[in-house]
C-alpha positions as CSV (number, residue, x, y, z in Angstrom):
1,M,105.0,95.6,89.0
2,A,105.8,96.2,92.4
3,A,109.1,94.4,91.7
4,S,109.9,97.1,89.5
5,A,110.5,99.3,92.3
6,A,113.4,97.5,92.9
7,F,115.2,98.6,89.4
8,I,115.4,102.3,90.3
9,D,119.0,103.7,89.6
10,V,120.7,100.4,89.7
11,A,124.6,99.4,90.1
12,Q,124.4,95.8,89.5
13,V,122.1,92.7,89.7
14,E,123.4,89.3,90.8
15,V,121.4,86.5,89.8
16,L,121.8,83.6,92.1
17,R,120.4,80.1,91.1
18,G,119.3,77.4,93.4
19,P,118.3,77.6,97.2
20,Q,120.0,80.2,98.7
21,G,118.9,78.9,102.6
22,T,121.8,80.0,104.3
23,L,122.3,83.9,103.6
24,F,118.9,84.9,102.2
25,G,116.6,82.3,104.2
26,Q,112.7,82.0,103.4
27,G,111.3,81.8,99.9
28,S,114.9,81.5,98.2
29,T,114.2,77.6,97.0
30,G,114.8,78.4,93.6
31,G,117.0,81.2,93.6
32,T,117.6,84.8,94.4
33,I,117.8,88.2,92.4
34,N,119.9,90.4,94.5
35,V,119.6,94.4,93.1
36,V,122.2,96.5,94.1
37,S,121.6,100.5,94.0
38,I,124.1,103.0,93.2
39,E,125.2,104.8,96.5
40,P,125.7,108.4,96.7
41,S,129.2,109.6,96.8
42,T,131.3,112.6,98.0
43,E,133.5,112.5,95.2
44,S,131.9,114.6,92.4
45,L,128.2,116.3,91.0
46,S,127.4,113.9,88.7
47,G,124.1,112.3,86.8
48,N,122.3,111.3,83.8
49,L,119.2,112.0,82.0
50,N,117.2,109.8,79.7
51,A,114.2,110.0,77.2
52,G,112.6,107.8,74.4
53,I,109.5,107.6,72.5
54,G,107.8,104.7,70.4
55,N,105.0,103.2,68.8
56,Y,102.1,102.5,70.8
57,N,102.5,106.1,72.2
58,Y,105.3,104.6,74.4
59,M,107.0,107.1,76.4
60,E,109.9,106.8,78.9
61,G,112.1,108.9,81.1
62,S,114.7,108.5,84.1
63,G,117.3,110.4,85.8
64,A,119.7,110.4,88.4
65,V,121.8,113.4,90.1
66,N,124.8,113.0,92.8
67,V,125.3,116.1,94.9
68,P,128.2,116.2,97.2
69,L,127.3,118.6,100.1
70,S,130.5,118.5,102.0
71,S,133.4,116.1,102.3
72,T,131.5,113.6,104.3
73,L,127.9,114.0,103.3
74,A,126.1,113.3,99.7
75,V,122.5,113.0,98.2
76,R,121.4,111.1,95.0
77,G,118.2,111.5,93.8
78,A,116.6,109.1,90.5
79,F,113.3,108.7,89.0
80,Q,111.7,106.6,86.1
81,Y,108.6,107.0,84.2
82,T,107.1,104.3,81.5
83,K,103.8,105.2,79.8
84,H,102.5,103.2,76.7
85,D,98.8,102.7,75.1
86,G,97.6,99.0,75.7
87,Y,98.9,96.2,73.6
88,A,95.6,94.7,73.6
89,Y,92.0,95.8,74.1
90,A,88.7,94.3,75.2
91,T,85.4,95.0,72.8
92,K,82.6,94.3,74.7
93,V,83.0,96.9,77.7
94,P,79.5,99.0,78.0
95,G,80.3,102.5,76.4
96,V,84.1,101.7,75.4
97,E,84.6,100.8,71.8
98,K,88.3,99.4,72.5
99,Y,89.0,99.3,76.1
100,D,93.0,99.2,76.6
101,L,94.4,96.1,78.4
102,D,98.3,95.4,79.1
103,D,98.9,99.4,79.2
104,Q,101.6,100.5,81.4
105,D,101.8,103.8,83.2
106,E,104.4,103.6,86.1
107,T,106.3,106.4,88.3
108,G,108.8,105.8,90.7
109,W,111.6,107.7,92.4
110,R,114.4,107.1,94.6
111,L,116.1,109.6,97.1
112,G,119.2,108.4,99.2
113,A,121.8,110.2,101.6
114,K,125.3,108.7,102.4
115,W,127.2,110.0,105.9
116,Q,130.8,109.4,106.1
117,P,132.5,111.2,108.7
118,A,135.2,108.6,108.8
119,S,136.8,106.1,106.1
120,N,135.8,102.9,108.2
121,F,132.2,104.4,109.1
122,S,129.2,105.3,107.2
123,V,125.2,105.8,107.4
124,V,123.4,105.3,104.0
125,L,119.6,106.2,104.1
126,N,117.3,106.0,101.2
127,T,113.3,106.0,100.1
128,V,111.8,104.4,97.1
129,Q,108.2,105.6,96.1
130,F,106.8,103.5,93.2
131,N,103.2,103.9,91.7
132,S,101.3,102.2,88.7
133,E,97.9,102.7,87.6
134,T,96.4,100.8,84.8
135,N,93.6,98.7,83.4
136,G,95.4,95.4,83.9
137,P,96.7,92.8,82.0
138,A,94.9,91.2,78.9
139,Q,94.1,87.8,79.9
140,K,92.2,86.2,77.2
141,N,90.1,83.0,77.8
142,I,91.1,80.2,75.5
143,L,87.3,80.1,74.6
144,D,87.3,83.4,73.3
145,P,85.5,83.3,69.6
146,E,87.8,86.2,68.4
147,T,91.1,84.8,66.8
148,D,93.1,87.9,67.2
149,P,95.2,87.0,70.5
150,R,95.1,91.1,71.2
151,V,91.6,91.4,71.0
152,L,89.6,90.2,73.8
153,T,85.7,89.4,74.0
154,Q,85.3,90.9,77.6
155,D,83.0,93.0,78.7
156,Y,84.1,94.2,82.4
157,P,86.6,96.9,82.9
158,G,89.8,95.6,84.4
159,R,92.0,98.0,86.6
160,S,95.1,97.8,88.3
161,K,96.7,99.8,91.0
162,V,99.9,99.3,92.9
163,K,101.7,101.7,95.3
164,T,105.0,100.7,97.1
165,Q,106.7,102.5,99.8
166,L,109.8,101.6,101.2
167,Y,112.6,102.8,103.4
168,T,116.1,101.4,104.3
169,G,118.8,102.7,106.7
170,V,122.3,100.9,106.5
171,V,125.1,101.5,109.0
172,K,128.6,100.2,108.4
173,W,131.8,100.2,110.6
174,E,134.8,98.4,109.4
175,T,136.8,97.4,112.4
176,P,140.3,95.4,112.0
177,F,138.3,92.3,113.1
178,A,135.3,92.4,110.7
179,T,132.6,94.9,108.9
180,I,129.8,95.2,111.1
181,K,126.5,96.2,109.3
182,S,123.1,96.9,110.3
183,I,120.2,96.9,107.5
184,T,116.9,98.4,109.1
185,G,113.7,98.1,106.3
186,Y,110.2,99.6,106.4
187,Q,107.8,98.7,103.3
188,K,104.5,99.3,102.8
189,L,102.6,97.8,99.5
190,H,98.8,98.7,98.7
191,S,97.4,96.8,95.4
192,E,93.7,97.0,94.0
193,Q,93.0,95.0,91.4
194,A,89.7,94.3,89.3
195,W,89.0,91.6,86.3
196,D,87.0,90.1,84.2
197,S,86.9,86.8,85.7
198,D,85.1,84.6,83.0
199,G,87.2,86.6,80.4
200,L,84.0,86.7,77.6
201,D,81.1,88.8,77.0
202,T,77.6,87.7,78.7
203,E,76.3,86.2,76.1
204,T,79.4,84.4,75.1
205,F,80.0,83.0,78.6
206,F,76.4,82.1,78.7
207,Q,76.4,80.1,75.5
208,N,79.5,78.2,76.5
209,T,77.5,75.4,78.0
210,Y,80.2,73.1,76.8
211,N,82.9,74.9,78.8
212,P,84.1,72.2,81.3
213,I,83.6,75.1,84.3
214,S,79.9,75.8,83.1
215,F,77.7,76.8,85.4
216,T,73.8,76.9,84.4
217,G,72.2,79.7,83.9
218,V,75.4,82.2,84.9
219,A,76.3,84.6,82.3
220,Y,79.2,86.5,83.9
221,D,81.5,86.3,87.0
222,H,83.4,89.4,87.9
223,V,85.7,90.5,90.6
224,P,85.5,94.4,91.0
225,L,88.0,94.4,93.8
226,W,90.9,92.2,95.2
227,E,92.5,94.6,97.6
228,S,95.6,94.2,99.3
229,D,97.7,95.8,101.9
230,T,101.1,94.6,103.2
231,K,103.1,96.3,105.9
232,S,106.7,94.9,107.1
233,W,109.6,95.8,109.1
234,S,113.2,93.9,109.3
235,Q,116.2,94.4,111.2
236,E,119.5,92.5,110.0
237,L,122.9,92.6,112.0
238,N,125.5,90.8,110.3
239,L,129.5,90.8,110.7
240,T,131.8,89.7,107.6
241,S,135.6,89.1,108.3
242,N,138.4,91.8,107.3
243,G,141.1,89.1,107.6
244,S,143.3,88.2,104.6
245,G,143.9,84.8,106.0
246,P,142.8,81.6,104.4
247,F,139.6,81.7,106.2
248,N,136.6,84.3,105.4
249,W,133.4,84.2,107.4
250,V,130.0,85.9,107.5
251,L,127.3,85.5,110.6
252,G,124.5,87.3,111.5
253,G,120.9,87.4,112.5
254,V,117.6,88.9,111.3
255,Y,114.1,89.8,112.3
256,L,111.2,90.3,110.4
257,H,107.6,91.2,111.0
258,S,104.8,91.7,108.4
259,K,101.1,92.0,108.4
260,N,98.9,91.3,105.0
261,S,95.2,92.3,104.9
262,Q,92.8,91.1,101.8
263,Y,89.3,92.5,101.1
264,I,87.5,90.8,98.1
265,N,84.3,91.3,96.4
266,E,83.0,88.9,93.6
267,Y,79.9,89.0,91.4
268,R,78.3,86.1,89.3
269,G,75.0,85.6,87.8
270,S,72.7,85.6,85.0
271,T,71.0,89.1,85.5
272,G,71.9,92.5,87.3
273,D,74.3,94.9,86.6
274,I,77.7,93.7,85.2
275,L,79.4,96.7,86.4
276,S,78.5,96.8,90.1
277,P,81.0,98.1,92.3
278,A,82.7,96.5,95.3
279,L,81.1,97.1,98.4
280,P,82.6,99.2,101.6
281,T,83.7,97.1,104.3
282,S,81.3,98.9,106.6
283,T,78.5,97.7,104.5
284,T,75.7,96.6,107.1
285,W,74.7,92.8,107.4
286,N,71.4,93.2,106.3
287,D,72.1,95.8,103.6
288,P,70.3,94.4,100.4
289,A,73.4,95.1,98.1
290,I,75.0,91.9,99.6
291,E,72.4,89.8,98.2
292,N,74.2,90.2,94.6
293,L,77.5,89.2,95.8
294,T,78.8,85.6,95.1
295,Y,81.7,85.8,97.5
296,A,83.4,88.3,99.8
297,E,86.4,87.9,101.9
298,L,87.9,90.1,104.5
299,S,91.1,88.4,106.2
300,S,94.8,89.4,107.5
301,I,97.8,87.3,108.4
302,K,100.5,88.6,110.6
303,R,103.9,86.8,110.5
304,D,107.0,87.0,112.8
305,L,110.2,85.3,111.8
306,Y,113.7,85.6,113.3
307,A,116.8,83.8,112.0
308,F,120.5,83.3,112.9
309,F,123.2,82.1,110.1
310,A,126.9,81.6,109.7
311,Q,128.9,80.7,106.6
312,G,132.7,80.3,106.2
313,T,135.1,79.8,103.3
314,Y,138.3,78.1,104.4
315,D,141.3,77.7,101.6
316,L,142.1,73.7,102.4
317,T,145.2,74.6,99.6
318,S,145.8,77.1,97.1
319,Q,143.7,75.5,95.0
320,L,141.0,73.9,97.1
321,K,137.9,75.7,98.9
322,L,135.6,74.6,101.2
323,T,132.3,76.6,102.1
324,A,129.9,75.5,104.8
325,G,127.0,77.4,106.5
326,V,124.2,77.1,108.6
327,R,121.1,78.8,109.3
328,Y,118.2,78.7,111.9
329,N,114.8,79.9,110.9
330,H,111.7,80.6,113.4
331,D,108.7,82.0,112.1
332,K,105.2,82.1,113.5
333,A,101.9,83.3,112.1
334,T,98.3,84.1,113.4
335,G,95.1,85.3,111.0
336,M,91.9,86.7,111.3
337,F,89.1,85.9,108.8
338,D,85.5,86.1,107.8
339,S,84.0,85.6,104.5
340,M,80.3,84.9,103.1
341,S,79.0,83.2,99.8
342,G,75.7,83.0,98.2
343,G,74.8,86.4,99.1
344,T,74.0,85.9,102.7
345,S,76.2,87.3,105.8
346,S,76.5,84.9,109.0
347,Q,76.5,88.2,111.1
348,T,73.0,89.6,112.7
349,S,74.5,92.8,113.2
350,G,77.1,95.8,112.5
351,A,79.3,95.0,109.3
352,Y,78.8,92.4,107.1
353,L,82.1,90.7,107.3
354,Q,83.3,90.6,110.7
355,P,87.0,88.5,111.0
356,S,87.8,86.2,114.0
357,S,90.8,84.5,114.8
358,T,91.7,81.4,112.7
359,G,94.3,80.5,115.1
360,G,97.9,80.4,114.4
361,R,101.0,78.1,113.4
362,K,104.7,78.1,114.5
363,G,107.5,76.5,112.5
364,D,111.5,76.1,112.7
365,A,113.7,75.0,109.8
366,W,117.6,74.3,109.3
367,T,119.0,75.1,106.5
368,G,122.7,75.4,105.1
369,K,125.1,74.8,102.5
370,V,128.2,72.8,101.9
371,A,130.4,73.3,98.7
372,L,134.0,72.5,97.2
373,D,135.7,74.6,94.5
374,Y,138.5,73.0,93.0
375,Q,140.8,75.5,90.9
376,I,142.6,73.1,88.3
377,T,144.4,75.9,86.5
378,P,143.7,79.7,86.8
379,S,141.4,79.5,84.1
380,N,139.5,76.1,85.1
381,M,137.9,75.0,87.9
382,V,135.4,72.5,89.2
383,Y,133.1,72.6,92.0
384,A,130.1,70.5,93.9
385,S,127.7,71.7,96.2
386,W,124.9,70.8,98.3
387,T,122.5,73.5,99.5
388,R,118.8,73.5,101.4
389,G,116.3,76.0,101.2
390,F,112.6,76.2,102.3
391,K,109.5,78.3,102.1
392,P,107.7,78.5,105.5
393,G,104.4,77.2,106.2
394,G,101.1,79.4,106.7
395,I,97.5,79.8,107.4
396,N,94.7,78.7,105.0
397,S,92.3,81.2,106.4
398,S,89.0,79.8,104.8
399,A,89.8,76.2,106.4
400,S,90.6,77.7,109.4
401,A,87.3,79.3,109.7
402,G,85.4,75.8,108.7
403,N,84.8,76.7,105.2
404,S,86.6,73.8,103.5
405,Y,86.2,69.9,103.5
406,S,89.9,68.8,102.6
407,I,92.3,71.8,102.7
408,L,94.0,71.8,106.0
409,P,93.6,74.8,108.4
410,T,97.8,75.0,107.8
411,Y,100.1,74.3,105.3
412,K,103.7,72.7,106.0
413,Q,106.9,74.2,105.1
414,E,108.3,73.7,101.5
415,T,111.9,72.5,101.6
416,V,114.4,71.6,99.1
417,D,117.7,69.9,99.0
418,S,120.0,71.1,95.7
419,F,122.9,68.7,94.7
420,E,124.9,70.3,92.1
421,I,128.2,69.8,90.2
422,G,129.7,72.1,87.6
423,T,132.8,73.9,86.0
424,K,133.8,77.1,84.8
425,N,136.4,77.7,82.3
426,R,138.2,80.2,80.1
427,F,140.3,79.2,77.0
428,L,142.2,80.8,74.2
429,G,143.6,83.6,76.1
430,D,140.5,84.4,77.8
431,T,138.5,85.1,74.4
432,L,136.4,81.9,75.0
433,Q,134.3,80.9,78.6
434,I,132.3,78.0,78.7
435,N,130.4,77.1,81.9
436,G,128.6,73.9,82.6
437,S,126.5,72.6,85.3
438,A,124.0,69.7,86.5
439,F,122.0,69.6,89.1
440,L,119.1,67.8,91.1
441,Y,116.7,69.4,93.2
442,N,114.6,67.0,95.9
443,Y,111.3,68.4,97.2
444,R,109.6,67.6,100.0
445,N,106.2,69.1,100.7
446,M,105.8,71.5,97.6
447,Q,103.3,73.9,98.3
448,F,100.4,74.3,95.5
449,L,96.9,75.9,95.2
450,E,94.3,73.3,95.3
451,E,90.6,73.3,95.0
452,D,88.3,72.0,97.6
453,P,85.3,69.9,97.4
454,I,83.5,72.8,99.0
455,L,83.0,75.8,96.6
456,Y,85.3,78.9,97.6
457,G,87.2,76.8,100.4
458,E,90.9,76.8,98.1
459,G,93.7,76.7,99.7
460,I,97.4,75.7,100.4
461,S,98.1,71.9,99.7
462,N,101.5,70.1,100.0
463,A,102.6,67.4,97.4
464,P,104.7,65.1,99.6
465,K,107.7,64.6,97.1
466,A,108.8,65.8,93.6
467,R,112.0,65.9,92.1
468,V,113.6,68.5,89.5
469,Y,116.9,68.0,87.8
470,G,118.7,69.1,84.9
471,L,121.6,70.6,82.8
472,E,122.6,74.4,82.1
473,L,125.6,75.5,79.9
474,E,126.6,79.2,78.9
475,G,129.2,80.6,77.0
476,S,131.0,83.7,75.5
477,Y,133.4,84.0,72.7
478,I,135.4,87.1,71.5
479,P,136.9,86.4,68.1
480,T,138.2,89.7,67.4
481,E,138.2,93.0,69.1
482,G,134.7,94.7,69.0
483,L,132.8,91.3,68.1
484,R,131.1,89.2,71.1
485,F,129.2,85.9,71.0
486,D,127.0,85.2,73.8
487,A,125.0,82.0,74.3
488,S,123.2,79.9,76.9
489,M,120.8,77.1,77.4
490,S,118.8,74.8,80.0
491,Y,117.1,71.3,79.9
492,L,114.9,70.5,82.6
493,E,113.0,67.7,83.8
494,G,110.8,67.3,86.7
495,E,107.7,65.2,88.4
496,F,106.4,64.3,91.4
497,T,107.2,61.1,92.7
498,S,104.7,60.3,95.5
499,H,101.2,59.4,95.4
500,Y,98.9,62.4,96.2
501,L,95.2,62.8,95.2
502,A,94.5,66.2,94.1
503,L,91.3,67.8,92.9
504,D,91.4,69.3,89.7
505,P,88.6,72.3,89.7
506,T,87.4,71.4,86.2
507,N,86.9,67.6,87.4
508,A,85.3,69.0,90.3
509,A,82.9,71.3,88.4
510,N,82.1,68.3,86.0
511,A,81.3,65.9,88.8
512,Q,79.2,68.6,90.6
513,N,77.1,69.4,87.2
514,A,76.8,65.6,86.4
515,A,75.3,65.1,90.0
516,G,72.6,67.6,89.4
517,Y,73.9,70.3,91.4
518,P,75.3,73.3,88.9
519,D,76.2,76.8,90.5
520,Y,73.9,77.7,93.2
521,L,72.2,74.5,93.4
522,F,75.5,73.0,95.3
523,W,73.8,74.4,98.8
524,T,70.7,72.7,97.9
525,N,72.0,69.5,98.6
526,F,75.5,70.2,100.2
527,A,76.5,66.8,101.3
528,A,75.8,65.1,97.9
529,A,77.4,67.8,96.1
530,V,80.4,67.9,98.1
531,A,80.7,63.9,98.0
532,A,80.6,64.4,94.1
533,R,83.0,66.8,93.9
534,D,85.5,65.1,96.2
535,A,85.4,61.6,94.2
536,A,86.8,63.4,91.3
537,R,90.3,63.5,93.0
538,E,93.2,62.3,90.9
539,D,96.7,61.0,91.6
540,I,99.7,63.2,90.3
541,K,102.2,60.9,91.2
542,G,104.3,60.5,87.7
543,N,102.9,64.0,86.5
544,R,105.3,66.9,85.4
545,I,105.6,69.6,87.7
546,P,104.1,72.9,86.5
547,K,105.8,75.9,84.9
548,L,108.8,73.9,84.0
549,P,110.1,74.5,80.3
550,R,112.1,71.4,79.0
551,W,114.2,73.6,77.0
552,Q,115.0,77.1,77.0
553,G,118.0,79.4,75.6
554,N,119.3,82.5,74.0
555,V,122.0,83.5,71.5
556,A,123.1,87.0,71.0
557,A,126.0,88.9,68.8
558,T,127.4,91.9,69.8
559,W,129.7,94.4,67.4
560,N,131.2,97.7,68.7
561,G,133.5,100.1,67.2
562,Q,134.4,103.6,65.5
563,V,132.0,104.5,63.1
564,G,132.7,108.8,61.8
565,P,133.0,110.8,64.9
566,G,131.7,108.0,67.5
567,E,131.3,104.4,68.8
568,L,128.4,102.1,67.6
569,T,127.2,99.2,69.6
570,A,125.0,96.9,67.6
571,R,123.1,93.5,69.3
572,A,120.8,90.9,68.1
573,Q,119.5,88.5,70.3
574,L,117.3,85.2,69.7
575,I,115.1,84.1,72.8
576,Y,113.7,80.4,72.8
577,R,111.3,79.5,75.7
578,G,110.1,75.8,75.3
579,K,106.5,74.6,76.3
580,Y,105.6,73.5,79.8
581,Q,102.6,72.2,82.0
582,Y,101.0,75.1,83.7
583,R,99.2,73.1,86.0
584,L,100.2,69.8,88.1
585,F,97.3,67.9,86.5
586,N,98.9,67.8,83.2
587,E,95.3,67.5,81.4
588,G,96.2,67.3,77.7
589,D,96.5,70.2,75.3
590,V,94.7,72.2,77.8
591,D,97.3,72.5,80.7
592,I,100.2,72.9,77.9
593,T,101.7,76.6,77.5
594,P,103.0,76.6,73.7
595,S,106.8,77.8,73.3
596,Y,107.7,80.8,71.5
597,T,110.7,82.2,70.0
598,Q,111.4,85.9,70.0
599,V,114.3,88.3,68.3
600,N,115.4,91.8,69.9
601,L,117.7,94.1,68.2
602,M,119.5,97.3,69.6
603,L,121.7,99.9,67.8
604,K,123.5,102.6,70.2
605,Y,125.6,105.5,68.6
606,E,127.8,107.6,71.3
607,P,129.4,110.7,69.6
608,Q,132.9,111.3,70.9
609,D,133.1,114.1,73.6
610,T,129.5,114.5,73.8
611,N,128.6,112.4,77.0
612,T,125.3,111.7,74.8
613,N,124.0,108.7,73.0
614,V,121.0,107.6,70.8
615,T,119.7,104.0,70.8
616,L,117.2,102.3,68.7
617,R,115.5,99.3,70.5
618,V,113.4,96.6,68.4
619,V,111.7,94.4,70.9
620,N,109.7,91.1,69.0
621,L,111.4,92.0,65.7
622,F,109.0,89.4,64.1
623,D,106.0,90.6,65.9
624,K,105.4,87.1,67.4
625,N,102.2,86.5,69.2
626,G,104.0,84.4,72.0
627,V,102.4,83.0,75.0
628,N,104.1,84.2,77.9
629,S,101.9,82.3,80.4
630,R,98.6,79.9,80.7
631,F,96.9,79.7,84.0
632,S,93.3,79.2,85.6
633,D,91.9,81.6,88.2
634,P,91.1,79.3,90.7
635,Y,88.7,81.9,92.8
636,G,86.4,82.3,90.1
637,S,85.0,80.5,87.5
638,A,88.5,78.9,86.7
639,Q,88.4,79.7,83.2
640,V,91.6,78.8,81.3
641,M,93.3,82.2,80.4
642,E,96.3,83.0,78.2
643,T,98.8,86.1,78.7
644,F,100.9,87.1,75.7
645,I,104.5,88.4,75.4
646,P,104.4,92.3,74.4
647,P,104.2,92.8,70.3
648,R,106.6,94.4,68.5
649,Q,108.1,97.7,69.8
650,V,110.2,99.9,67.9
651,I,111.8,102.3,70.6
652,L,114.1,105.7,70.1
653,S,115.7,107.4,73.1
654,V,118.3,109.9,73.7
655,G,120.7,109.7,76.9
656,Y,122.9,112.2,78.4
657,K,125.7,112.0,81.3
658,F,127.5,114.9,83.1
């Protein structure tokens, strides 16, 4: 949801596939989505306004206005609002017949100013404010006896609250030598989440003793609060060449400081108030209320990162280009952590949670890119590239505090080397476009969330090696004026290629139960319970990498032309998302997220000389209950949950531009 803040008043969206380790740095191992907003303009007063309604009491609204204040100064404001009732509901929440889930209530706005006292110098300031407050997603337990995927047998009222504040400043100076740009950013993100961690009502959960994550005598597992606060500040300075010769380049440096704080409460038991609220962080160590807590955590991690990068493109000939780039990354992390489990605080005075230092971690990484582009003809080109991306390592707070058995206090950075060949082509007078690529990703120290033999000791681990390879094909065809066909498809394979003994929460719980230490009895014979859980490890070599559909693609047809006193645009789209393994353990049908197919329609009519439009959108025409994702909650009772794509939505909207 916080990502929605970036999509207010958008000029264009750039999707860059594959590692982008040179220009974008950490975290861009799979690709980057670069969202470019519309800047204020001194040219004219302009704007737009849109409003829509639909089923599920759907309401949407958006608008923007650009106001020139002088020949050198302009401001632009925009807003966005979306609200609808839940696509699903829970049936067992006390006092509520139908508790909405998968609802939406989001408001965001952007305000910007641009000052351009000279043609080669400008300053742009922006702020984005975004708020979302809902009942949370519908996460349906696969053991739910209710067969309707939109009806959940849950008894805890989930909620989700997200607030994002973003402030940016861009100073741009164009010189004969280069364009110099300074980009400053500050962001605050506050999130409060609460959910039914067992995904069932107390009676159903208690009776499901055949559940692979069963806990004898346990009737509920609820998380009343997972609160996160993130503050970050960044500064980038870059130079881009302005010359018209065969060599173009960009170089720069960036610094980032961030702090992420978390506070977690979890209740699990057979008796007591299933709606028990989260405790304040100021709760004292001897307060009787903490006896009901199964787990609580108060932690924070600070990160400091700086990087320097350079990339250039040289025209070796009129047809052949060489691009090369390099980036040096340095990051440092430090943490504070305290937790409690089993209703007992380790403190003897003051608050029941008092974080102490977890130590720190430093890391360095070199990333880069080398690519060759060959323009065979003005309409046909081929390319080959190598790129390296990385994710920084970090701190496992629980392990650093001594609360784990095998999870290490720190985890390693993940790196990926990408090799790609491809071609881009236009045929038949540029009416037919076909692009294709083949790629290979070699991962080292792939990061994943792993169970620990000690309860609540989960953390990030590294799978030594993994490989992903595949093909992508996309094309478009315009057989006649006003008619266009678009299609894309991808084929992906991926597996872990080295030995690693990972611990599956399901197998760990089965081993713990078989040893005679279910749930709270774990602590009665700690050594034996840990040994039983640890013995349940299995080798993941040869297993398929999770969340990697073998096949996916889409096909669309668009027609536009004059109809009466205006222009009509009609579009039909078919989307296919193949099945995939949702966990690295590949445990039979349980770990398989099934495939789905979705059909969307759109009609848009724009009467001439009115600056208005009327649009009808139908999403998921055949009302398919496609499984969007399947996952296990590793911090609670590890139940297997599913979320679904939205049901059929019919939305009618009206827009006006001036």
